[in-house]
C-alpha positions in Angstrom: 105.0 -66.0 91.5 106.0 -62.4 91.2 103.9 -59.6 89.8 105.6 -57.3 87.4 103.7 -54.2 88.6 104.7 -54.6 92.3 105.9 -51.4 93.9 107.6 -50.7 97.2 105.1 -49.9 100.0 106.8 -46.5 100.7 106.0 -45.3 97.2 102.4 -46.5 97.5 102.1 -44.8 100.8 103.5 -41.6 99.4 101.0 -41.7 96.6 98.1 -42.4 99.0 99.1 -39.5 101.3 99.3 -37.2 98.3 95.8 -38.3 97.2 94.6 -37.3 100.7 96.4 -34.0 100.2 98.8 -34.6 103.1 102.1 -35.5 101.5 103.9 -33.6 104.2 103.3 -36.5 106.6 105.4 -38.9 104.5 108.0 -36.1 104.3 108.1 -35.7 108.1 108.5 -39.5 108.5 111.4 -39.5 106.1 112.9 -36.4 107.7 112.8 -37.9 111.2 114.5 -41.1 110.0 117.3 -39.1 108.4 117.4 -36.5 111.2 120.7 -37.7 112.8 122.4 -37.7 109.4 121.1 -34.1 108.7 121.6 -32.5 112.0 124.4 -34.6 113.5 124.4 -36.7 116.7 124.6 -33.9 119.2 121.9 -31.7 117.6 119.6 -34.7 116.9 119.6 -35.6 120.7 118.5 -32.0 121.5 116.1 -31.1 118.7 113.6 -33.0 116.6 111.4 -32.0 113.6 107.8 -31.7 114.7 105.6 -30.3 111.9 105.6 -28.7 108.5 103.1 -26.0 107.4 103.3 -23.7 104.4 107.0 -24.5 104.0 107.9 -23.7 107.6 109.4 -26.7 109.5 108.9 -26.5 113.2 111.7 -28.1 115.3 111.3 -28.8 119.0 114.4 -28.0 120.9 115.3 -29.0 124.5 115.9 -25.4 125.7 116.4 -21.8 124.7 120.2 -22.2 124.3 119.6 -24.8 121.6 117.0 -22.7 119.9 119.4 -19.8 119.7 122.3 -22.0 118.4 120.1 -23.5 115.7 118.7 -20.1 114.7 122.2 -19.0 113.8 122.7 -22.1 111.5 119.2 -22.0 109.9 120.4 -21.5 106.3 122.9 -24.4 106.6 120.2 -26.7 108.1 117.7 -25.9 105.3 120.4 -26.7 102.7 121.2 -30.1 104.5 117.5 -30.9 104.6 117.1 -30.2 100.9 120.2 -32.3 100.1 119.2 -35.3 102.2 115.4 -35.4 101.8 115.0 -33.6 98.5 112.9 -30.7 97.4 109.7 -32.5 96.6 108.2 -30.6 99.5 110.1 -27.3 99.9 111.2 -26.2 103.3 111.6 -22.4 103.1 112.1 -21.6 106.8 112.7 -23.1 110.2 111.0 -22.3 113.4 112.3 -23.4 116.8 110.0 -24.2 119.6 111.2 -25.0 123.1 109.5 -28.1 124.6 110.0 -31.6 125.8 111.3 -34.1 123.4 109.7 -37.6 123.0 110.5 -39.8 126.0 112.4 -42.3 123.8 114.5 -39.4 122.5 115.4 -38.1 125.9 116.5 -41.5 127.1 119.3 -41.6 124.5 121.1 -38.7 126.1 124.3 -39.8 127.8 124.3 -39.1 131.5 126.1 -35.9 132.3 128.7 -35.9 135.0 128.4 -32.6 136.8 130.9 -31.6 139.4 129.4 -31.9 142.8 129.3 -28.8 144.9 128.3 -28.6 148.5 124.8 -27.4 149.2 124.8 -23.8 150.2 122.5 -20.9 150.9 120.1 -19.8 148.2 122.0 -17.0 146.5 119.9 -14.1 145.2 116.7 -16.1 145.6 117.4 -18.7 142.9 114.9 -21.1 144.4 112.2 -18.9 142.8 113.4 -20.0 139.3 111.0 -22.6 138.0 113.2 -24.4 135.5 115.4 -26.8 137.6 118.1 -27.0 134.9 118.5 -23.2 134.7 118.3 -22.9 138.5 121.2 -25.5 139.0 123.2 -23.8 136.2 122.9 -20.5 137.9 123.8 -22.0 141.3 126.9 -23.6 139.8 127.9 -20.3 138.2 127.5 -18.6 141.6 129.6 -21.2 143.3 132.4 -20.9 140.7 132.4 -17.1 140.7 132.3 -16.7 144.5 136.1 -17.1 145.0 136.8 -14.9 142.0 134.9 -12.0 143.5 136.6 -12.3 146.9 133.6 -13.7 148.5 134.5 -16.7 150.6 132.9 -19.9 149.2 130.5 -21.6 151.6 130.9 -25.3 152.3 
């Protein structure tokens, strides 16, 4: 037997969260589900929505380069969020915070094939740089630029 007044659980949950005065939780859940559609596959692997407060959506990004890239497309992203999720809870601004993504999110990254370079001396004290990704990027730049500057590359 079916009840005529049955409703989807999602609408009941939304009403419940609104009664608790935390409708943004349901909004964030919906936003995270639709995030790959909103941001695209590349961005969604490197940034995820974290929280919403006073209309400001905080998005965690993998590194500063992603934060800068997404800052430049802030208006477009806000428009896509409104188109996809609706304007029931208005997002007026985006804030980007560099941090680690959830472990399940990081595992989705395809493995990067980096060219292998022979180990060499520590140019300009790069071992003091704490972030291993930045340190290795700078080392790779140093190795690539050494022949261009007339400095013999070291094996």
